[in-house]
Structure formats: structure tokens, C-alpha cells
C-alpha positions in Angstrom: 0.0 0.0 0.0 1.5 3.3 -1.1 0.2 5.1 1.9 2.4 3.0 4.2 5.5 4.1 2.3 4.7 7.8 2.3 3.2 8.4 5.7 4.0 7.9 9.3 2.1 6.9 12.4 -1.5 5.6 12.2 -2.4 7.3 8.8 -2.1 4.0 6.9 -4.2 2.0 9.3 -6.9 4.7 9.3 -7.0 4.7 5.5 -7.4 0.9 5.5 -10.4 1.2 7.8 -12.3 3.6 5.5 -11.1 2.7 2.1 -14.1 0.4 1.3 -16.6 3.1 2.3 -14.8 5.8 0.4 -14.4 3.8 -2.8 -18.2 3.0 -2.8 -19.1 6.6 -2.3 -21.5 7.9 -5.1 -19.8 10.3 -7.5 -21.9 13.3 -6.5 -20.7 13.0 -3.0 -17.0 13.0 -3.7 -16.6 16.8 -3.7 -18.8 17.3 -0.6 -16.5 14.8 1.2 -13.5 16.9 0.2 -15.2 20.0 1.5 -15.8 18.4 4.8 -12.1 17.5 5.1 -10.6 20.8 4.1 -10.9 22.6 7.5 -8.9 19.8 9.1 -6.4 19.6 6.3 -5.8 23.4 6.6 -4.6 22.8 10.2 -1.6 20.8 8.9 1.9 22.1 9.7 4.2 22.7 6.7 5.8 19.3 7.2 2.5 17.5 7.4 1.2 19.4 4.4 4.3 18.4 2.3 3.9 14.8 3.4 0.2 14.9 2.5 0.9 16.2 -1.0 3.7 13.6 -1.5 1.2 10.9 -0.7 -1.5 12.3 -3.0 1.0 12.6 -5.9 2.3 9.0 -5.3 -1.3 7.7 -5.5 -2.0 9.7 -8.7 1.2 8.5 -10.4 0.9 4.9 -9.3 -0.7 3.9 -12.7 1.6 6.1 -14.8 -1.2 8.4 -15.9 -3.3 11.3 -14.6 -7.1 11.0 -14.9 -9.3 14.1 -15.0 -10.7 13.4 -11.6 -7.2 13.1 -10.2 -6.3 16.4 -11.7 -9.4 18.1 -10.4 -8.7 16.7 -6.9 -5.1 17.8 -6.9 -6.1 21.3 -8.2 -8.7 21.8 -5.5 -6.4 20.6 -2.7 -3.5 22.7 -4.0 -5.6 25.8 -4.3 -7.1 25.5 -0.8 -4.1 24.3 1.1 -1.3 26.2 -0.7 -3.2 29.3 -1.7 -0.5 30.5 -4.1 -1.7 32.0 -7.4 0.1 33.6 -10.3 0.8 37.3 -9.7 0.5 40.0 -12.3 -1.9 42.5 -13.7 -5.5 41.5 -14.5 -6.0 39.9 -17.9 -8.8 40.6 -20.4 -10.6 37.7 -22.1 -8.7 38.6 -25.3 -5.4 38.4 -23.5 -6.4 35.0 -22.0 -7.8 33.6 -25.2 -5.4 30.7 -25.5 -6.0 29.6 -21.9 -9.8 29.9 -22.3 -9.5 27.6 -25.4 -7.5 25.0 -23.5 -10.0 24.9 -20.6 -13.1 24.8 -22.8 -11.6 22.1 -25.1 -10.8 20.0 -22.0 -14.3 20.4 -20.6 -16.0 19.6 -23.9 -13.9 16.5 -24.5 -14.3 15.3 -21.0 -18.1 15.5 -21.3 -18.7 14.5 -24.9 -16.7 11.4 -26.1 -17.5 12.0 -29.8 -15.0 14.6 -31.1 -17.5 16.2 -33.4 -20.0 16.7 -30.5 -17.2 18.0 -28.3 -16.2 20.6 -30.8 -19.9 21.6 -31.2 -20.2 22.2 -27.4 -16.9 23.9 -27.4 -18.1 26.4 -30.0 -21.2 27.1 -27.9 -19.0 28.2 -25.0 -16.6 30.0 -27.4 -19.4 32.2 -28.7 -20.3 33.2 -25.2 -16.8 34.5 -24.7 -17.3 36.6 -27.9 -14.6 34.9 -29.9 -15.0 33.9 -33.5 -12.0 32.0 -34.8 -12.2 28.5 -33.3 -9.2 27.2 -31.3 -10.6 23.8 -30.4 -7.8 21.5 -29.3 -8.8 17.8 -29.8 -5.7 16.6 -28.0 -5.7 18.8 -24.9 -6.4 15.9 -22.6 -3.1 14.4 -23.6 -1.3 17.1 -21.7 -2.5 17.7 -18.1 0.4 20.1 -17.5 -0.9 22.4 -20.2 -4.4 22.3 -18.7 -3.1 23.0 -15.2 -1.1 26.0 -16.4 -4.1 27.4 -18.3 -6.3 27.1 -15.3 -3.8 28.7 -13.0 -3.2 31.5 -15.5 -7.0 32.3 -15.6 -6.8 33.3 -11.9 -5.6 36.6 -13.3 -8.7 37.1 -15.4 -10.5 40.4 -14.8 -13.1 39.9 -12.1 -16.1 40.9 -14.3 -14.9 38.4 -16.9 -14.8 35.3 -14.6 -18.6 34.8 -14.4 -18.7 35.0 -18.2 -16.0 32.3 -18.5 -17.9 30.0 -16.1 -21.1 30.5 -18.2 -19.1 29.4 -21.2 -17.7 26.4 -19.3 -21.3 25.4 -18.4 -22.2 25.6 -22.1 -19.3 23.3 -22.9 -20.4 20.6 -20.5 -24.2 20.8 -20.8 -26.2 17.9 -22.1 -29.9 18.9 -22.5 -29.4 21.5 -19.8 -28.1 18.9 -17.3 -24.6 18.2 -16.1 -22.9 14.9 -15.1 -21.2 14.6 -11.7 -17.8 14.2 -13.4 -18.2 17.4 -15.4 -19.2 19.3 -12.4 -16.1 18.1 -10.6 -14.0 19.6 -13.4 -16.0 22.8 -13.4 -15.6 23.1 -9.6 -11.8 22.7 -9.8 -11.6 25.5 -12.4 -14.1 27.8 -10.6 -12.3 27.4 -7.2 -8.9 28.1 -8.8 -10.0 31.4 -10.3 -11.8 32.2 -7.0 -15.3 32.2 -8.5 -17.0 29.3 -6.8 -20.0 27.8 -8.4 -23.3 27.6 -6.4 -23.9 24.3 -4.5 -27.2 23.9 -6.3 -25.4 23.3 -9.6 -23.4 20.5 -7.9 -26.4 18.7 -6.5 -29.6 19.3 -8.5 -28.2 19.4 -12.0 -26.4 16.0 -11.6 -29.4 14.2 -10.0 -31.2 13.2 -13.2 -28.0 12.1 -14.9 -26.9 9.5 -12.4 
């Protein structure tokens, strides 16, 4: 068990006790569970926090690939526990166009497996941002580092432009005005990172009929 190798004390035994319950948790409850854990995690000392992230990364890298949920989990934890965001002057949507394209492409592809459908939903979000020339990237999910950099860069987006970006993101993941639990997890990771949290009602009600 990787946790045994990367942690000390009783952490490993505690994980073994709850692993079955956690793995059986319905998808819509994964983010609420993280929310419940955050206050305690924020009490970590620097040493404990570093050890915690080492353990998280070891688990993520254990299968030699990074899933979208793993990326969303890491982005949420890093944002809330580290709280370090890129400095610099605010960016307009035009200045952040490439990062917006990366994020919308990732959301559309994660929600719509058929590339043609993914591009269609990407274009729906792209129009909301006011852009015309498509920058859909069909291979964006092959590079999680690029996605992570794009999301972190969007923290500098002008405050009044952030709600517009989230509206575009919702258009990219919508299916008949509903959202899957997985797509909401991604949206939540993006929204938290740019300090524009989505309403809890979106996380709960909009996923109910899809699961």
C-alpha cells in the first residue's frame, strides 16, 4: 500500500479502515467529502502538508497516468491548502484567449466522447466569450500540465470576466441543460482556482437526473 510508504504513524491503518466506504461513495458525494475534510487539512503544519501532497502525488502517479478526476482533486487541494496564485496585472478575455480555449476544449472533450460533438459544445461556449476564430484542441487531454497551467493563469482574469467564463464552461459541459457529476467536478476545480465558486445547487440538483 503506497500510503504505508509515504506516511508515518497511524495514517495508513486509518486509511485501510475507511477505504471500502470511500471507494463505494456515489460520484456526486466526492466533492462534498473533500469540502468536509478541508478545514482539518488546513490545520496541517508545513511538514504535514508536504507529506500529504507527496502521498497524494504518489497515488496519482501509481498507474503512470493522470485522470481528469485526479487532476481536479489535486487542483482543488492545492488551491485551498497552498493558496498560491500567479501574480501579475489582470487579464482581459482577449489576452487570456489561449488559456480559455484550452479549458473549454478539455471540458467539452471530458463530457462528450465524440470529437464532433465535443467541438460543437466547445463552439457554444466559445461564442459566449465573444470569440469567432475557433481554437478547439482535440488533443488537450493528452497534456494535463498544459491544462493545469491554463487554469492557474486564468486566476488573473479580470473579475467581471470570470462569471462569463464560467457561463461558457457550463455551455461546454451541458447535455440537454443537465450536467454529469464528473463534469461538475472539473468545473468546480476550475471555478475554485479562479476564485469564483459555483453555487452548490449546480453540484447537487443538475447532476441528479444524470446518475
